[in-house]
C-alpha positions in Angstrom: 87.9 77.6 111.8 87.3 78.4 108.1 85.4 81.3 106.9 82.3 81.0 104.7 82.9 80.6 101.0 82.2 83.7 98.9 78.9 83.3 97.2 77.3 85.9 94.8 77.6 89.6 94.6 74.2 90.3 96.2 75.0 88.1 99.2 78.5 89.5 99.5 77.5 93.1 99.3 74.1 93.1 101.0 74.0 89.8 102.9 74.5 89.1 106.6 77.4 86.7 106.5 81.1 87.5 106.7 82.7 86.3 103.5 86.2 87.9 103.6 88.0 88.3 100.3 91.6 87.4 100.8 93.8 88.5 97.9 95.9 86.1 95.7 98.6 86.5 98.4 96.1 85.2 101.0 96.0 88.7 102.7 93.2 91.2 103.4 93.9 94.8 104.4 92.9 95.8 107.9 92.5 99.4 109.2 92.7 99.7 113.0 90.9 102.5 114.8 90.7 103.6 118.4 87.2 102.8 119.6 87.1 105.7 122.0 88.5 108.5 119.9 88.0 107.3 116.3 91.7 107.9 115.6 93.2 105.7 112.9 96.0 103.8 114.7 97.5 101.7 112.0 97.1 99.7 108.8 98.2 96.1 108.4 97.3 92.9 106.7 95.6 89.8 108.0 95.5 86.3 106.6 92.8 83.7 107.5 94.9 82.4 110.4 95.5 85.9 111.9 91.8 86.8 111.5 90.8 83.6 113.2 93.3 84.3 116.1 91.9 87.8 116.4 88.4 86.6 116.7 89.3 83.8 119.1 91.5 85.8 121.5 90.0 89.3 120.9 93.7 90.5 120.5 94.5 92.2 117.2 96.7 89.8 115.3 98.1 90.5 111.9 100.3 88.9 109.3 103.7 90.4 109.1 104.9 90.4 105.5 108.4 91.5 106.4 108.8 88.7 109.1 106.5 86.2 107.2 104.7 85.3 110.4 101.7 86.0 112.7 102.1 89.1 114.7 100.0 89.6 117.8 100.0 93.4 118.4 101.8 94.0 121.8 103.6 90.7 122.0 106.9 92.6 122.5 105.8 96.1 123.6 102.9 95.2 125.8 100.8 97.7 123.9 97.9 95.2 123.2 95.0 96.0 121.0 91.8 94.5 122.4 89.3 94.1 119.5 85.8 95.5 120.4 84.2 95.7 117.0 85.0 94.3 113.5 83.6 95.7 110.2 84.0 94.9 106.6 83.5 97.1 103.5 80.8 96.6 100.9 82.6 93.9 98.9 84.3 92.5 101.9 87.9 93.0 100.7 88.9 95.3 103.6 88.5 95.0 107.3 88.1 97.7 109.9 88.7 96.8 113.6 88.0 99.1 116.4 90.2 98.4 119.4 90.9 99.5 122.9 94.7 100.2 122.9 96.2 99.2 126.3 99.7 99.1 127.7 102.1 101.3 129.5 102.7 103.6 126.5 99.2 103.1 125.0 100.8 103.3 121.6 100.4 101.5 118.3 103.4 102.5 116.3 106.7 100.7 116.5 108.4 104.1 116.3 106.8 105.1 119.7 103.8 107.1 118.5 100.1 106.6 119.5 99.3 106.2 115.8 101.4 105.1 112.8 100.0 108.2 111.1 102.1 110.7 113.0 103.1 112.8 109.9 101.0 114.7 107.4 101.7 116.4 104.1 102.4 120.0 105.0 100.7 121.5 101.9 98.3 119.7 99.6 98.3 122.7 97.2 102.1 122.8 96.9 102.3 119.0 96.5 99.8 119.3 93.7 102.1 121.6 91.8 105.2 119.4 92.6 106.9 122.1 94.6 106.7 120.8 98.2 106.4 117.3 99.6 107.5 118.1 103.1 105.9 116.1 105.9 105.0 117.8 109.3 104.9 115.8 112.5 101.5 116.0 114.1 102.3 114.3 117.5 105.1 113.3 119.9 106.4 109.8 120.5 105.1 108.2 123.7 108.0 105.8 124.2 111.6 105.1 123.0 111.5 102.1 120.7 115.2 101.3 121.5 114.1 100.7 125.1 111.0 98.6 124.2 112.2 96.5 121.2 115.5 95.1 122.3 117.2 92.8 119.8 117.2 89.2 120.8 
């Protein structure tokens, strides 16, 4: 499978054909959201192969920059993301997938949390003045990563 070639601005921004813009590194950013709750679960990159695999299998598949390989979410943990909807932004250089997160822990983050966004800046005002950059945890882990991700 190859994706349609990018055409002109009008067709890219207002047309009805997916024309993803992969960066010079071959990657496109992908935001993953829980379809039931709207919670942002994670952010990762896809390349053409991982996007194709995602569309073919309906399992969220990303490109791991650190491992330099395809990464089918849940292949080790069992916490699979089943893709229910796929969106692109106006100039088609970012993807948004809405997923049903499944698995024993029903978690997305490799640190055991439901979402990779489990910390938030404690005070926007204090950070703006440069006096406090403390992060506050906004959830509890759902599993122990040491038990799920055993070194091979």
